[in-house]
C-alpha positions in Angstrom: 0.0 0.0 0.0 1.4 3.4 -0.9 1.8 6.2 1.7 -1.0 8.2 0.1 -3.3 5.2 0.0 -2.4 4.3 3.6 -3.0 7.9 4.6 -6.4 7.9 2.9 -7.2 4.6 4.6 -6.1 6.1 7.9 -8.4 9.1 7.5 -11.4 7.0 6.4 -10.9 4.4 9.1 -10.4 7.1 11.8 -13.6 8.9 10.7 -15.7 5.8 10.6 -14.4 4.5 13.9 -14.9 7.9 15.6 -18.5 7.8 14.5 -18.9 4.3 15.9 -17.4 5.4 19.2 -19.6 8.4 19.5 -22.8 6.7 18.4 -22.2 3.0 19.1 -22.1 3.1 22.9 -19.9 0.7 24.8 -17.1 0.3 22.2 -14.8 -1.1 24.8 -16.9 -4.2 25.0 -16.4 -4.9 21.3 -19.4 -3.1 19.8 -19.1 -1.0 16.7 -16.5 -0.7 14.0 -13.6 0.2 16.3 -14.3 -2.9 18.5 -14.0 -5.2 15.4 -10.9 -3.8 13.8 -7.7 -5.9 14.3 -5.2 -4.3 16.6 -2.6 -4.1 13.8 -5.0 -2.1 11.6 -5.8 0.4 14.3 -2.1 0.8 15.0 -1.5 1.5 11.3 -4.3 4.0 11.2 -3.0 5.9 14.3 0.5 6.0 12.9 -0.7 8.4 10.2 -2.5 10.8 12.5 -1.0 14.0 13.8 -0.7 14.9 17.5 -3.9 16.9 17.8 -5.9 14.0 16.2 -4.4 11.4 18.4 -5.3 13.3 21.5 -8.8 13.7 20.2 -9.0 9.9 19.5 -7.9 9.3 23.1 -10.8 11.3 24.4 -13.5 10.1 22.0 -13.1 6.3 22.4 -12.3 4.4 25.5 -11.3 1.3 23.5 -8.7 3.2 21.5 -7.3 4.9 24.6 -7.0 1.8 26.7 -5.7 -0.4 24.0 -3.2 1.9 22.3 -3.0 5.5 23.3 -2.6 5.1 27.1 0.7 3.2 26.5 3.0 6.2 26.1 6.0 4.3 24.6 4.3 2.2 21.9 4.9 2.4 18.1 2.1 4.9 17.5 3.8 7.5 19.7 7.3 6.6 18.6 6.3 7.0 14.9 4.7 10.4 15.5 7.7 11.5 17.7 10.1 10.7 14.8 8.0 12.7 12.4 7.3 15.7 14.6 10.6 16.3 16.5 13.9 17.2 15.0 17.0 14.9 15.5 18.7 17.6 17.6 15.9 17.4 20.2 15.7 13.6 20.3 19.5 13.1 20.4 20.4 15.8 22.9 19.6 16.0 26.6 16.9 18.6 26.1 14.1 16.0 26.7 16.1 13.9 29.2 13.5 14.3 32.0 10.7 13.0 29.7 11.2 9.2 29.4 8.2 8.5 27.1 7.5 9.4 23.5 4.1 10.8 24.4 5.6 13.0 27.0 8.1 14.4 24.5 5.3 15.1 22.0 3.3 16.9 24.7 6.4 19.0 25.5 6.7 20.0 21.8 3.0 20.9 21.8 3.6 23.3 24.7 7.0 24.7 23.6 7.8 28.4 23.1 5.9 29.8 20.2 7.7 31.0 17.0 4.7 33.2 16.2 4.0 34.7 19.6 7.3 36.3 20.3 9.4 39.4 19.7 10.6 39.9 16.1 14.1 39.9 17.5 14.0 36.3 18.6 13.4 33.0 16.9 12.9 29.3 17.9 15.7 27.0 16.8 15.2 23.9 14.7 15.1 21.7 17.8 11.7 23.3 18.6 12.4 24.2 22.2 15.2 26.8 22.3 14.8 30.5 21.8 17.6 32.5 20.3 17.8 36.2 20.8 19.5 38.2 18.0 22.1 40.9 19.0 19.8 43.9 18.9 20.8 46.9 20.9 18.5 48.6 23.4 15.7 46.0 23.2 14.1 43.5 25.6 12.6 40.5 23.9 10.3 37.8 25.0 8.2 34.8 24.0 5.1 33.0 25.2 4.4 29.2 25.2 2.1 27.9 22.5 -0.5 26.9 25.0 -1.9 28.8 28.0 -3.5 27.4 31.1 -6.7 28.4 32.9 -7.2 25.3 35.1 -5.2 22.4 36.4 -1.6 22.0 37.7 1.3 22.3 35.3 5.1 22.1 35.4 7.9 23.1 33.0 11.6 23.6 33.0 13.5 26.7 31.8 17.2 27.2 31.5 19.6 29.8 30.0 22.3 28.5 27.6 24.2 31.8 27.3 24.9 35.0 29.3 22.0 36.5 31.3 23.0 40.1 30.8 21.4 42.7 33.1 17.9 41.1 33.0 16.7 37.5 32.5 13.2 36.8 33.6 11.0 33.7 33.7 7.3 33.6 34.6 3.8 34.0 33.2 2.0 36.3 30.8 -1.5 36.8 29.5 -2.0 37.3 25.8 -2.2 41.0 26.4 1.3 41.3 27.8 3.8 42.8 25.4 6.7 40.6 24.2 9.1 43.5 23.2 10.0 46.9 24.5 12.8 49.4 24.1 15.7 49.4 26.5 17.0 46.7 28.8 14.2 46.2 31.3 12.4 43.4 33.1 9.7 42.9 30.5 7.8 40.1 32.4 6.3 41.9 35.4 6.4 45.3 33.9 2.6 45.5 33.9 -0.5 43.9 35.4 -0.6 41.2 32.7 2.7 39.4 33.6 4.6 38.0 36.6 8.3 37.3 36.6 11.4 36.2 38.5 14.5 38.1 37.5 17.3 35.5 37.7 20.0 38.2 37.8 19.0 40.0 41.0 16.5 37.5 42.4 13.6 40.0 42.4 10.0 39.1 41.9 8.2 41.5 39.5 4.5 42.4 38.8 2.6 45.5 37.7 5.9 47.4 37.3 6.9 46.9 40.9 9.4 44.7 42.8 7.4 42.3 45.0 10.3 41.3 47.1 13.3 39.0 46.7 13.2 35.3 45.9 13.9 32.8 47.3 13.3 34.3 50.7 16.5 33.3 52.4 19.8 34.9 53.4 22.5 35.0 50.6 20.3 33.2 48.0 22.6 31.7 45.4 22.8 33.3 42.0 21.6 31.5 38.9 24.2 29.4 37.1 24.1 29.1 33.3 22.7 25.8 32.3 20.9 25.3 35.6 17.3 24.0 35.1 14.6 25.9 37.0 11.3 24.1 37.4 8.2 26.3 37.2 5.0 25.0 38.9 1.7 26.6 38.1 -1.4 25.7 40.2 -4.5 27.2 38.7 -6.7 25.7 41.4 -4.8 27.5 44.2 -3.8 30.4 41.9 -0.1 30.2 42.8 3.2 30.1 40.9 6.2 28.4 42.5 9.8 27.5 41.6 12.2 24.6 42.1 15.9 24.5 41.6 17.9 21.2 41.6 14.7 19.4 42.9 14.7 21.8 45.9 11.4 23.6 46.4 12.2 27.3 46.6 8.7 28.3 47.7 5.6 30.1 46.3 6.6 33.2 44.4 3.1 34.6 43.5 -0.3 34.1 45.0 -3.8 35.2 44.0 -3.2 34.8 40.2 -6.2 35.9 38.2 -8.8 33.5 36.7 -7.4 33.9 33.2 -5.5 32.0 30.5 -1.8 32.3 31.6 1.1 31.4 29.4 4.6 30.3 30.3 6.9 33.1 29.2 10.5 34.4 29.2 12.3 37.6 28.4 15.9 38.3 27.6 18.3 41.2 26.7 21.7 39.7 26.0 22.6 39.3 22.3 22.9 35.7 21.0 21.8 34.2 24.3 19.5 31.2 24.2 16.7 30.0 26.5 15.1 26.6 26.5 11.7 25.6 27.9 10.4 22.1 28.2 6.9 21.3 29.4 6.8 18.4 31.9 3.0 17.9 32.5 1.3 17.6 35.9 3.8 18.1 38.8 4.4 15.2 41.1 3.1 15.7 44.7 5.6 15.8 47.4 
């Protein structure tokens, strides 16, 4: 079967099976088209779908999810991972804290956006690293592709070049600017963003310093390459940070009931920042 024919078969089978799942009732018990398709046929169909369609399939049919899509390291996720992610991301240690193919794909789905950022930055071919061009008197940022209005989420951020005078990680709404003149703490410069400046350890929101962080004497300065884990809890409306698996504390409370995006801002020319979404944080 040619790739085109297989793709067509995939689309047709997926549509027919989806209809069976939504109308046929208890598909998990073997009713409907999806319950009668051989496992190898379903696996072939899924291997031609993109990430968005696979996640939709996992939600629309219990049989599909339990039999194929819940297993995060099977051939379906491996095939999609190979098609979606660049060799640089898969062969480097960027995704080292994500052991499954499904987890790596979710990270890519939530990575920094190449279209929602300053014109002075771009996302590298690995899909996760932001590069800031050497533009004078400009502060430049980027948002993640997906924002959060509910649930608990964690992601890692690290600098792979000099910080300069300002290097901020945090959150932003869609209304927060991603570029401004001068070298300033862009995240936290208004009421639409919240940031932690890794250079001076200040917390920033609404154009004001909200204290130092972490709240301890002689807090260590950020080291280039050190991964900072960001933990957003939209149920408790808090933003917290970890460093080296040490919980540093809650940085911001009383976050608004809005869609909040992971964000970074940088000022140093040719510096690079990587962000990797990890999923739901582990308790404890």
